[in-house]
C-alpha positions as CSV (number, residue, x, y, z in Angstrom):
1,X,127.0,105.7,90.9
2,X,124.9,105.4,87.7
3,X,126.8,104.5,84.6
4,X,126.0,107.7,82.8
5,X,127.5,109.7,85.6
6,X,130.7,107.6,85.4
7,X,130.8,108.1,81.7
8,X,130.5,111.9,82.1
9,X,133.3,111.8,84.6
10,X,135.5,109.9,82.2
11,X,134.9,112.4,79.5
12,X,135.7,115.4,81.7
13,X,138.7,114.0,83.6
14,X,141.1,114.4,80.6
15,X,138.8,116.5,78.4
16,X,138.8,113.4,76.2
17,X,136.6,111.2,74.0
18,X,139.5,108.8,73.3
19,X,139.2,105.1,73.9
20,X,142.3,103.0,73.4
21,X,141.7,99.3,72.5
22,X,144.1,97.1,74.4
23,X,144.3,94.3,71.7
24,X,147.7,92.7,72.4
25,X,149.4,90.7,69.6
26,X,152.6,89.3,71.1
27,X,154.1,88.8,67.6
28,X,154.1,92.6,67.2
29,X,155.7,93.4,70.5
30,X,159.3,94.6,70.6
31,X,161.6,91.6,70.4
32,X,163.0,91.8,74.0
33,X,159.5,91.8,75.4
34,X,157.9,88.9,73.5
35,X,159.2,85.9,75.5
36,X,158.7,87.3,79.0
37,X,156.2,85.4,81.2
38,X,154.0,88.5,81.6
39,X,154.7,90.1,78.2
40,X,151.1,91.1,77.6
41,X,150.7,92.8,81.0
42,X,154.1,94.5,80.6
43,X,153.1,95.8,77.2
44,X,149.7,97.0,78.4
45,X,151.3,98.7,81.5
46,X,153.7,100.6,79.3
47,X,150.8,101.8,77.0
48,X,148.7,102.8,80.0
49,X,151.6,104.7,81.6
50,X,152.2,106.5,78.4
51,X,148.5,107.5,77.7
52,X,146.4,107.5,80.9
53,X,146.1,111.3,80.9
54,X,144.8,111.4,77.4
55,X,141.9,108.9,77.4
56,X,138.4,108.5,78.7
57,X,138.4,104.7,78.4
58,X,140.5,101.6,77.7
59,X,138.9,98.7,75.8
60,X,140.6,95.3,76.2
61,X,139.4,92.8,73.6
62,X,138.8,89.5,75.4
63,X,139.8,87.2,72.5
64,X,143.3,88.6,72.4
65,X,143.8,87.4,76.0
66,X,141.8,84.1,75.9
67,X,143.6,83.0,72.7
68,X,146.9,83.3,74.6
69,X,145.7,81.7,77.8
70,X,146.3,85.1,79.4
71,X,143.1,85.8,81.3
72,X,145.2,86.4,84.4
73,X,147.1,89.2,82.5
74,X,143.7,90.7,81.6
75,X,142.8,90.8,85.2
76,X,146.2,92.4,86.1
77,X,145.7,95.0,83.3
78,X,142.3,96.0,84.6
79,X,143.6,96.2,88.2
80,X,146.4,98.4,87.0
81,X,144.1,100.8,85.1
82,X,142.1,101.1,88.4
83,X,145.3,102.1,90.2
84,X,146.8,104.4,87.6
85,X,143.6,106.0,86.2
86,X,140.7,105.4,88.5
87,X,138.3,107.7,86.6
88,X,139.0,106.2,83.3
89,X,136.4,103.6,82.1
90,X,137.2,99.9,81.4
91,X,135.2,98.4,78.6
92,X,135.4,94.7,78.2
93,X,135.0,94.1,74.5
94,X,133.7,90.5,74.5
95,X,130.5,90.9,72.3
96,X,128.5,88.4,74.5
97,X,125.0,87.3,73.6
98,X,123.3,84.1,74.6
99,X,120.1,82.8,76.3
100,X,119.1,84.3,79.6
101,X,120.7,81.8,82.0
102,X,124.0,81.9,80.2
103,X,123.8,85.7,79.7
104,X,123.6,86.0,83.5
105,X,126.9,84.1,83.8
106,X,128.5,86.3,81.1
107,X,127.3,89.4,83.1
108,X,129.0,88.0,86.2
109,X,132.1,87.3,84.2
110,X,132.3,90.9,82.9
111,X,131.3,92.8,85.9
112,X,132.2,90.6,88.9
113,X,135.2,88.6,87.8
114,X,136.9,91.3,85.6
115,X,135.3,94.4,87.2
116,X,134.6,96.1,83.9
117,X,132.6,99.3,83.8
118,X,130.9,98.2,80.6
119,X,130.7,95.3,78.2
120,X,129.9,94.9,74.5
121,X,127.0,92.6,73.6
122,X,125.4,91.2,70.6
123,X,121.6,91.9,70.4
124,X,120.7,89.1,68.0
125,X,119.1,86.8,70.6
126,X,116.8,89.6,71.8
127,X,115.9,91.2,75.1
128,X,116.2,88.2,77.4
129,X,119.8,87.8,76.4
130,X,120.5,91.4,77.3
131,X,118.4,91.8,80.5
132,X,121.0,90.4,82.9
133,X,123.4,93.0,81.8
134,X,120.9,95.8,81.9
135,X,120.0,95.0,85.5
136,X,123.5,96.3,86.5
137,X,122.4,100.0,86.5
138,X,125.9,101.1,87.5
139,X,127.5,99.3,84.5
140,X,127.3,100.1,80.8
141,X,125.8,97.8,78.1
142,X,127.2,98.6,74.7
143,X,125.1,97.1,72.0
144,X,126.4,96.2,68.5
145,X,124.4,98.3,66.0
146,X,126.3,99.4,62.9
147,X,129.7,97.8,63.1
148,X,132.9,99.1,61.4
149,X,133.8,96.0,59.3
150,X,133.1,95.7,55.6
151,X,130.8,92.7,56.1
152,X,128.4,94.8,58.2
153,X,126.2,95.3,55.2
154,X,125.5,91.6,54.9
155,X,122.8,91.7,57.6
156,X,122.7,95.2,59.1
157,X,121.4,96.8,55.9
158,X,118.5,94.3,55.4
159,X,115.1,95.9,55.2
160,X,112.7,95.2,58.1
161,X,109.3,96.9,57.8
162,X,110.7,99.9,55.9
163,X,113.8,100.3,58.1
164,X,117.4,98.9,57.9
165,X,118.1,96.3,60.5
166,X,120.7,98.5,62.2
167,X,118.0,101.2,62.5
168,X,115.7,98.7,64.2
169,X,118.4,97.9,66.7
170,X,119.1,101.6,67.4
171,X,115.4,102.4,67.8
172,X,114.8,99.4,70.1
173,X,117.7,100.2,72.4
174,X,116.8,103.9,72.6
175,X,113.1,103.4,73.2
176,X,113.0,100.2,75.3
177,X,116.3,98.9,76.6
178,X,117.8,102.2,77.8
179,X,115.3,102.8,80.6
180,X,118.1,102.8,83.3
181,X,120.3,105.1,81.2
182,X,123.1,102.5,80.9
183,X,123.1,101.7,77.2
184,X,125.5,102.7,74.4
185,X,125.6,101.7,70.8
186,X,128.6,100.5,68.7
187,X,128.6,102.5,65.5
188,X,131.6,102.4,63.2
189,X,133.4,105.5,62.0
190,X,133.7,103.8,58.6
191,X,130.0,104.4,58.0
192,X,129.6,108.2,58.6
193,X,126.2,108.5,57.0
194,X,124.8,105.8,59.1
195,X,126.5,107.3,62.2
196,X,124.7,110.6,61.5
197,X,121.4,108.7,61.0
198,X,121.8,106.9,64.3
199,X,122.6,110.0,66.2
200,X,119.4,111.6,64.8
201,X,117.4,108.6,65.9
202,X,118.7,108.1,69.4
203,X,119.1,111.6,70.8
204,X,121.9,111.8,73.3
205,X,122.4,108.1,73.8
206,X,126.2,107.6,73.9
207,X,128.0,105.9,71.1
208,X,131.2,103.8,71.0
209,X,132.8,104.5,67.6
210,X,135.5,102.1,66.4
211,X,137.1,102.2,63.0
212,X,139.4,105.3,63.1
213,X,143.1,104.7,62.5
214,X,143.9,101.3,60.9
215,X,140.4,100.8,59.6
216,X,140.4,104.2,57.9
217,X,137.5,106.0,59.5
218,X,137.7,109.8,59.4
219,X,137.9,111.5,62.8
220,X,136.4,114.8,61.7
221,X,133.3,113.1,60.2
222,X,133.0,110.8,63.2
223,X,132.9,113.8,65.6
224,X,130.7,116.0,63.4
225,X,128.1,113.2,62.7
226,X,128.1,111.6,66.1
227,X,128.6,114.2,68.8
228,X,125.8,115.6,70.9
229,X,125.0,119.3,71.3
230,X,127.4,119.6,74.3
231,X,130.3,118.2,72.3
232,X,130.4,114.7,73.9
233,X,128.2,111.6,73.4
234,X,131.1,109.6,72.0
235,X,134.0,107.3,72.8
236,X,136.2,107.1,69.7
237,X,138.2,104.0,69.7
238,X,141.6,103.3,68.2
239,X,143.7,100.2,68.8
240,X,146.4,99.2,66.3
241,X,147.2,102.7,65.2
242,X,148.1,103.5,68.8
243,X,149.5,100.2,70.2
244,X,151.8,99.5,67.2
245,X,152.8,103.0,66.2
246,X,156.3,101.7,66.6
247,X,157.6,98.1,66.9
248,X,160.8,99.2,68.6
249,X,161.9,100.0,72.1
250,X,160.2,103.4,71.7
251,X,156.8,101.8,71.3
252,X,155.3,103.5,74.4
253,X,156.5,106.9,73.4
254,X,155.2,106.4,69.9
255,X,151.8,105.3,71.3
256,X,151.6,108.5,73.4
257,X,152.3,110.5,70.3
258,X,149.6,108.7,68.3
259,X,147.1,109.0,71.2
260,X,147.9,112.7,71.7
261,X,147.3,113.3,68.0
262,X,144.0,111.5,68.2
263,X,143.0,113.5,71.3
264,X,143.9,116.8,69.6
265,X,142.1,115.9,66.3
266,X,138.9,115.0,68.2
267,X,138.9,118.1,70.3
268,X,139.5,120.4,67.4
269,X,136.2,119.1,65.9
270,X,134.1,119.3,69.1
């Protein structure tokens, strides 16, 4: 099945554009959970059980697992998502980008080892660093374009032949790299003007939009600037505001409330 079809299925399954980032920070877990051997997996499982009917995607951030030596718990988490919510997408947020031979290994890691539906990549090294990912036509390639962090302006606003660098990336992906229809762009909700500009440039190409919640991006502006004519075209991602809505034993229930509020806020704007 082509990636775009899988994405459309994910949007429609729960009438949702919500993506929850699974970025575990054991120090923020409820105290009784922190020292358990599989604390990260147990935390993720509780979040998934509480929110699986509200989301289109989950986005585990690779560094949060690798730093803890918990790659096995990442694999368990992805396997559990497959069991609990088989139509929900799994995005491996690893921001890979390297020369072709290494990129091919990174593609195997994301798609074969972890079984992700999509992976985030850095386009800085150019097409040959992206090609091994693009060849997997049933998997998504989510290219960093206008990121949500304050330092995004350091390079992404630089002028290149009359365009900003982020505009060059958006144009290149839409015109050249998306020939198999499996590309997305990362565009932060913290930059709504740029989000609207990118939507105008790339047509219906889907966008992953981080930055709502803890980073302060506005949901209404993200939807109004980034949606397509049919009210989709986006995955709006929130991590900390959902995962750590409570630090107590009610953390899963609080996460569900936060995810439901985000789901409702998005759908009111569509």
